N, C-alpha and C positions, 0 to 999 in steps of 0.2 A: 662595599664601601659608598660611606656616602656621597650620592652626586656633589655640579658642583652650581653655583647659584649665580647669575652674570644680569647686571639690571642695563637699562639704557635710560639714560636722562636728559632733557631739556626742554628750551620753549615747543610752540606751534611750530610745525614744515621743518625740523631740521634734520630729521631725516634717520631717525629712530627706525620706524618699521621697516623701511630696506637692509641698514643693517643688522636686523634681529635676523631677515631672511638671509643674507649675503652669510653672516659667522651661522647663521647653521646650516647652511649649505656644505662649508668649508669643514666643519666638523663631520657632519654626516659619513663626504668621504673620503675619511679618515675610519669610518668603522664607527664614528661615536653614538651612541642613543641621543638624542637632543629634543626636547620638548619646548615648546616655543608659546609666548602664550602675553596676555596682555592685559593694564588695567589705566579704567577701571571695565572687569571682565574677568573671562577663564573661565568659568564656569558658566552654569547655566542660571544661575539666581543673578549671579552677578553681573552674565551680560545683560541680563533685563533693567539692572539699576544703574547699567550704564548709559543707556537709553533713555533711560528718568534725567540722568544727570548730564547727559549733553545736547538732548534734543527734547526738554521738558514743556508745559504748556504753555502756550502763550499770553494765560493770563493769568498765571502766578507767577510769582520771582522767589526762586531758590533763598536764601536765604543762608549766608555764610554757613554756621553752626549745624546747618541740616545739610549742605553740600560736604562737609567734613564725615558729620554720622553716616554718608551716605557709601561715600567713597570707605571708610574704614570697616561700612557691610559688607561692602560688594571685597575689601580684600580681606576679611575673618574668612569668606565662603572660601576664597580664590586660592588662600591656602591649605587650609582642607581637604581642597575635593582636589585638587591640580596639584599645585608646588612641591606640599610635603613630601606627599603620596612615590611624583618623582625623585625626590631628594634620597628617601628613603632607597629606591629603587638604583641608584647610583647613576641618574641620570643626568644629563647636562642642564637646568632650564634656564630659557633666555629670555627675560620679561623686557618687554615694553612698557615702562614707567613702574613702581613699586614706590616703599613708604616715604622716597625723600620729595615727591612729589606732592606730597600733603606737608611737606616743611614750605615746601617754594608755593604752588599753589594757593591754596588755605591759608599759609602762615605771610609770608611774603606778599601775595596777591591781595587776599581776602582782608588783612593784617590782624588774624585770630594769634589768642598769645601761645610762644614757645610749649610753654609749660602742658597745656590744656592739647594740643598737639602730640607733643611726649606722651602722655596717660595712656592716649588712644591708642598711639603708636605701639605704645608697650603692651597693652595688653593683646593687642591682634598679635601681631608680629610674637611674641613670645623670644627664645632663642631664635628664629629664622630671620637669619638680614643674609643680605648680597654678599658672597665672598668681591666681588669687583663690580665697580660700576662705570659705564663711560657716559659722560657728559658733553653733550653734543652744544656745541655752543655756537649759536648765531646770530647777526642781527636781527630783532624783529619785524622790523620792515621787510628785508629778505623773505625769512620763514611766512612771514602771512600772505607772502604774496606765493610763494608757494600753494599754500592751503588753498590760496583762492580757487587756482591752477588747475589742481588736485582736484578741488572737491567740490567745485560750484558754490554751494549750501554751505558756509562755513558753521561749526557748530557752536554751543556758546558761547568756550571757553576763548576761540579764537574772535568770536565778534567783540571780543572786552576793546577797552579801548588799549590804548600805544602807548598811556602811562602805565597800566597793568603788565603790558608785556615789555615794559623794560623793565620792572622790579621783577619779572621772574626769572630776568637773565641774569640780575644780580642776585638773585635768590641761590642760584645754582653755582658762578661762580661763585658766589661766597658756601656752598657746601667743599667745591674743589679746593677749597684751599684750607676749613676744615680739618677733612679727611683726605688727606694726601695719598696714603699708604692703598685705601680701595675707591678712591675717585680719580680716572684718568680724565682729564679733558684734552676735549677733540676737537679744533676747526674743521665745525660743518659748513664754510662755504666752500670747501673743497669739492671737487668731484665724488661719485659716491665708492669711483674705484678706490682709489687717493684713501680716504676715511675709511675705507673696508683694511686698505692696508695696515697704517698704523692700526686700528686695533686686534689686528691679529702678531704683529711685532708686540705690543703690551700684553696682552694672552700671553705668548711666547714664555715672555720675563717671569707673567708668575707662575705659568706654569711650566715646567722648563723641560715637559715629557712630549710637548707638544712640536710636531717639527713639520 
């Protein structure tokens, strides 16, 4: 049987990584084999591309199209070497970001043409799409404060201006409206435990065999 592919999306500091870990723990306690991963990253080469994207040279600016191409290259490696093999083996894959982030970050955030992003996503993802996507929504002011408290030295995306982060939030909200069957909007201003319980309830609705 093919596995299940669940993705987590949202702006900076929304708590995706925490929720991936909490859901993986709960599924594992049921005896389910779970793979957790992230984008950009997830494979050795993709992790190296992640470093280039998040902490680039201070002497050179990454152009928006370069950013999209690097993200797409990392995703291609990630899919081929981690996600697709795990799904073929019948495992659950929980991924911190996937192709929706390209629509929002490089599309809404950077202003790249939707047709360009759609073409690259189509080439890279082919027929591998999430079964369910949890979009964690939070006020960017709160989210960015969280990243500063957590990391101290924020990455390149977190250091963007507030207007950029407001565009990201609107982009994720628009995604939730456009894909109501796949995308489930969650209020990320709640406690991690409250968010985790809502995610579990949504998962139970989607997969009736979960208890």
